[in-house]
matplotlib code that plots the C-alpha trace (Angstrom):
import matplotlib.pyplot as plt

x = [201.0, 200.3, 197.4, 197.5, 194.7, 194.7, 193.5, 190.6, 188.6, 185.2, 185.2, 187.2, 190.0, 192.4, 194.7, 196.6, 199.7, 200.6, 203.8, 203.4, 199.6, 197.4, 193.7, 192.1, 189.1, 186.8, 187.5, 186.8, 188.8, 187.4, 188.5, 188.6, 190.8, 193.1, 193.6, 193.1, 192.6, 196.1, 197.7, 195.6, 196.5, 200.2, 200.2, 198.5, 201.1, 203.9, 202.4, 201.8, 205.1, 206.1, 202.8, 199.9, 196.5, 194.2, 190.9, 188.8, 186.3, 183.5, 182.0, 179.0, 177.6, 177.4, 179.7, 182.1, 183.0, 182.3, 183.3, 182.8, 186.2, 188.0, 186.4, 187.2, 190.8, 191.5, 190.0, 191.9, 195.3, 195.6, 193.2, 192.4, 190.9, 187.9, 185.6, 183.4, 180.3, 177.2, 174.3, 171.9, 171.2, 170.8, 169.1, 171.3, 173.3, 176.5, 175.6, 174.4, 177.7, 179.8, 178.0, 178.4, 182.1, 182.2, 180.0, 182.4, 185.5, 183.8, 183.0, 186.5, 188.2, 186.1, 187.1, 190.8, 190.5, 191.1, 187.7, 186.7, 185.0, 182.2, 181.4, 178.0, 177.9, 175.3, 176.1, 172.7, 173.5, 176.9, 177.7, 180.8, 181.6, 185.3, 185.5, 188.1, 190.1, 190.6, 194.4, 197.2, 198.6, 195.5, 192.1, 188.8, 186.0, 182.6, 180.3, 177.8, 175.5, 172.6, 169.0, 167.7, 169.3, 169.5, 167.3, 169.6, 172.6, 174.8, 173.7, 174.2, 177.9, 180.4, 182.0, 184.9, 188.2, 191.3, 194.1, 197.6, 199.1, 202.5, 204.6, 202.7, 199.4, 197.9, 194.1, 192.3, 188.6, 186.8, 183.7, 182.2, 179.4, 177.8, 175.6, 174.6, 171.6, 173.6, 176.6, 174.3, 173.3, 176.8, 178.0, 175.2, 175.9, 179.7, 181.0, 184.8, 185.1, 185.4, 188.5, 191.2, 194.4, 193.5, 190.0, 188.7, 186.3, 182.8, 181.1, 184.2, 184.2, 180.6, 178.9, 176.2, 178.7, 179.9, 178.5, 180.4, 180.0, 181.4, 184.4, 185.1, 184.7, 187.1, 189.5, 191.7, 195.2, 194.7, 191.7, 192.0, 189.5, 189.0, 187.4, 187.9, 189.3, 186.4, 184.0, 180.5, 179.3, 181.8, 183.5, 184.9, 182.7, 184.8, 182.7, 183.5, 187.2, 187.2, 185.5, 188.1, 190.9, 189.6, 189.9, 192.6, 196.2, 196.4, 193.8, 194.6, 192.5, 193.3, 192.0, 193.5, 194.5, 192.7, 195.7, 195.2, 197.4, 197.8, 198.4, 200.6, 200.0, 202.2, 203.2, 206.4, 207.2, 204.2, 202.8, 201.6, 203.0, 201.3, 203.4, 201.8, 202.8, 201.5, 200.5, 203.2, 204.2, 202.5, 204.9, 205.4, 203.6]
y = [39.3, 39.7, 39.3, 37.6, 38.5, 36.0, 36.7, 34.2, 35.8, 37.2, 36.0, 36.0, 34.0, 35.6, 34.2, 35.5, 34.4, 35.3, 33.6, 29.9, 30.0, 30.8, 31.3, 31.1, 33.4, 32.1, 29.4, 30.5, 28.4, 28.9, 27.6, 30.8, 32.5, 34.2, 31.6, 27.9, 26.1, 24.6, 28.1, 29.2, 26.0, 26.4, 30.0, 28.9, 26.1, 28.5, 31.1, 28.6, 26.8, 26.2, 27.5, 25.5, 26.6, 26.8, 27.5, 28.2, 31.1, 31.1, 34.6, 33.4, 30.4, 31.8, 30.1, 33.1, 32.7, 29.0, 27.3, 23.5, 22.6, 25.2, 24.0, 20.4, 21.1, 23.3, 20.8, 17.9, 19.6, 21.8, 19.9, 22.9, 22.0, 24.3, 25.8, 28.8, 30.0, 32.1, 30.5, 30.4, 28.0, 29.0, 26.2, 26.0, 23.2, 25.0, 25.2, 21.5, 20.4, 22.5, 21.0, 17.5, 18.0, 19.4, 16.4, 13.9, 15.5, 15.7, 12.0, 11.1, 13.3, 12.0, 8.4, 9.5, 11.3, 14.7, 16.3, 19.1, 21.7, 23.7, 27.3, 28.3, 31.9, 34.6, 37.6, 37.3, 33.6, 34.3, 35.0, 36.9, 38.4, 37.5, 33.8, 32.1, 29.0, 29.7, 30.3, 31.3, 34.1, 36.1, 37.2, 37.0, 39.5, 39.0, 41.9, 40.2, 38.4, 39.3, 38.1, 41.6, 42.1, 38.6, 39.6, 38.5, 36.2, 39.2, 40.6, 37.2, 37.6, 37.3, 40.5, 40.1, 41.6, 39.6, 41.1, 39.6, 39.0, 39.8, 43.0, 44.2, 44.5, 44.2, 44.6, 43.1, 43.5, 40.7, 42.0, 39.4, 40.7, 42.9, 45.7, 49.2, 48.2, 45.9, 48.3, 51.0, 48.8, 47.6, 51.3, 52.2, 49.4, 49.2, 52.6, 52.7, 49.2, 48.0, 50.2, 48.3, 48.9, 46.9, 46.0, 43.9, 46.0, 44.6, 42.9, 43.1, 46.9, 47.3, 50.6, 48.6, 47.7, 51.2, 53.0, 56.2, 56.1, 52.5, 53.6, 56.5, 54.2, 51.6, 54.4, 51.9, 52.6, 50.1, 48.8, 45.5, 44.7, 41.2, 41.3, 39.7, 41.0, 42.0, 41.5, 41.0, 43.2, 45.9, 45.5, 47.6, 50.6, 53.7, 55.8, 53.2, 53.3, 57.1, 57.0, 54.5, 56.6, 59.7, 57.8, 55.2, 55.9, 52.8, 51.1, 48.0, 45.8, 42.3, 43.3, 46.8, 47.7, 44.6, 42.5, 39.6, 40.1, 38.8, 41.2, 40.7, 43.3, 43.8, 46.5, 48.4, 50.8, 53.0, 52.3, 49.3, 48.0, 45.9, 43.9, 43.0, 39.8, 36.9, 33.4, 30.9, 28.6, 25.3, 22.5, 19.8, 16.5]
z = [69.1, 65.4, 63.0, 59.6, 57.2, 54.3, 50.8, 50.4, 47.6, 48.7, 52.2, 55.5, 57.1, 59.6, 62.2, 65.2, 67.2, 70.7, 71.8, 71.2, 70.8, 67.9, 67.0, 63.6, 62.8, 60.1, 57.5, 53.9, 51.5, 48.0, 44.6, 42.5, 39.8, 42.3, 45.0, 45.7, 49.0, 48.8, 48.8, 51.8, 53.7, 53.0, 54.2, 57.4, 57.9, 57.4, 59.8, 62.5, 62.5, 66.1, 67.3, 68.8, 67.4, 70.4, 68.7, 65.7, 65.8, 63.2, 63.3, 61.4, 59.5, 56.0, 53.5, 53.1, 56.8, 57.7, 54.5, 55.0, 53.4, 55.5, 58.7, 58.0, 57.0, 60.1, 62.5, 60.8, 60.4, 63.5, 65.8, 68.0, 71.4, 70.9, 68.3, 68.8, 66.8, 67.4, 69.2, 66.3, 63.5, 59.8, 58.0, 54.9, 53.2, 54.2, 57.9, 57.9, 56.3, 58.8, 61.8, 60.3, 60.2, 63.8, 65.0, 63.4, 64.9, 68.3, 68.3, 67.1, 69.6, 72.5, 71.6, 71.6, 75.0, 73.4, 73.5, 71.1, 73.2, 71.6, 72.6, 71.2, 72.3, 72.9, 75.2, 77.0, 77.9, 79.5, 83.1, 82.0, 78.6, 79.2, 78.3, 80.3, 79.4, 75.7, 76.0, 78.3, 76.3, 75.4, 76.7, 74.8, 75.5, 73.7, 72.7, 70.3, 69.3, 71.6, 71.3, 71.0, 67.5, 66.1, 63.1, 60.4, 60.0, 59.7, 63.0, 64.6, 63.9, 66.7, 67.8, 70.2, 71.3, 71.6, 73.7, 73.8, 77.2, 76.0, 75.8, 72.7, 74.6, 71.0, 70.9, 67.9, 67.3, 65.5, 63.7, 61.3, 59.1, 61.8, 60.4, 61.6, 63.7, 65.9, 66.0, 67.3, 70.2, 70.9, 71.1, 73.4, 75.8, 75.7, 74.5, 74.3, 76.0, 72.4, 71.8, 69.9, 68.1, 65.0, 63.8, 61.0, 58.9, 59.3, 56.4, 54.1, 54.2, 53.1, 54.0, 55.8, 58.4, 59.1, 62.2, 62.8, 66.6, 66.7, 64.7, 67.1, 70.1, 68.6, 67.6, 65.7, 64.5, 61.7, 59.8, 57.8, 55.1, 53.7, 50.2, 46.8, 43.6, 41.3, 44.2, 43.0, 45.9, 45.1, 48.5, 50.0, 49.7, 48.8, 51.3, 54.0, 53.2, 53.3, 56.8, 58.1, 56.7, 58.6, 61.9, 61.5, 60.6, 58.3, 56.2, 54.1, 51.9, 50.6, 47.2, 46.9, 43.3, 42.1, 43.3, 45.8, 48.8, 52.4, 55.3, 58.4, 61.0, 64.1, 66.6, 65.8, 68.7, 69.2, 65.8, 63.9, 60.6, 58.0, 55.5, 52.2, 50.4, 48.3, 49.5, 50.4, 47.6, 47.7, 48.5, 45.8, 46.5]

ax = plt.figure().add_subplot(projection="3d")
ax.plot(x, y, z, "-o")
ax.set_aspect("equal")
plt.show()
C-alpha cells in the first residue's frame, strides 16, 4: 500500500493504492497560479494505471475538499462503484453542485446496471465502525463524525483509518478538517485504536486541528500536510509542524519552501519513505 498526496493549492486531494485497488480521498481541483486541473488529473491517471479505483471519500463538503469539478471528473473518469461523505448537509452552492453531480451519475449508472452506491456516514448511525464491502485489499474503520460534536462543518469531517491487507500492513489515518473539540472526544472514546503509521495532518496543518493527546494516540511515523503555496491562512502553522516533528519521524508538506510538490509515501523495511516530485506532464491533445 502507498499514499499519494497531490499538490492542489489550498485544499486536499490524496489517493492510495493497495494491489490492484485504489481509493481517492477528497477532490480539490482548483485553477491557480501553481497548478491547473489538467495537471492534477494527469497525475491521478498515471498513479492509477492498472489499478481499479474502488471509491471516492469526501471528508467534508467545503469546496477545498469537495470541489464540484473534481467530483465530476473523478466520477466520470474512474467511475468508482461507491462514494462516501458525512451525513450532514451544508447549504452552499458548492454542496448543491456536488450533490447534483452525484445524483446525475447515480441515475446514469442505475440505467446502465452499474449502480453508484452512496455511503452517507455518521458513527452513531452505524452498527459497526468497520464498513464492509468497500474493497478486497483494505479495511476501513470510521471514527467520526458523531452527532455529539457536529457543531461545525470542520467537526463533521470524516475521520477514518484505512489498513492495507497486503504485506505492508500500512495504516493511514484520514482526518479532514477535524478540530480540537472533536479530537478530544475521539481520543477519549477510542484511545490508541486510532494508531496509524501515516496520518494526514488535520485542517491543512492548522493549530486548530492539533490535539496533543490525539497525536500521541496516533503515534505516526509520518505526517503529511496538504496546503497551498502562499496560503492565505498561513497553513501549516509552525507550532503545529514543531509538534508533529516531536512525535513523528518524518513530516512533509506540499508547500514546503514555497514550492508546490506532490508526495508519495510507502513502507521501506521498518521505516516509511516519502518521495517528492512535481505533477505529471499533461499529455498533448
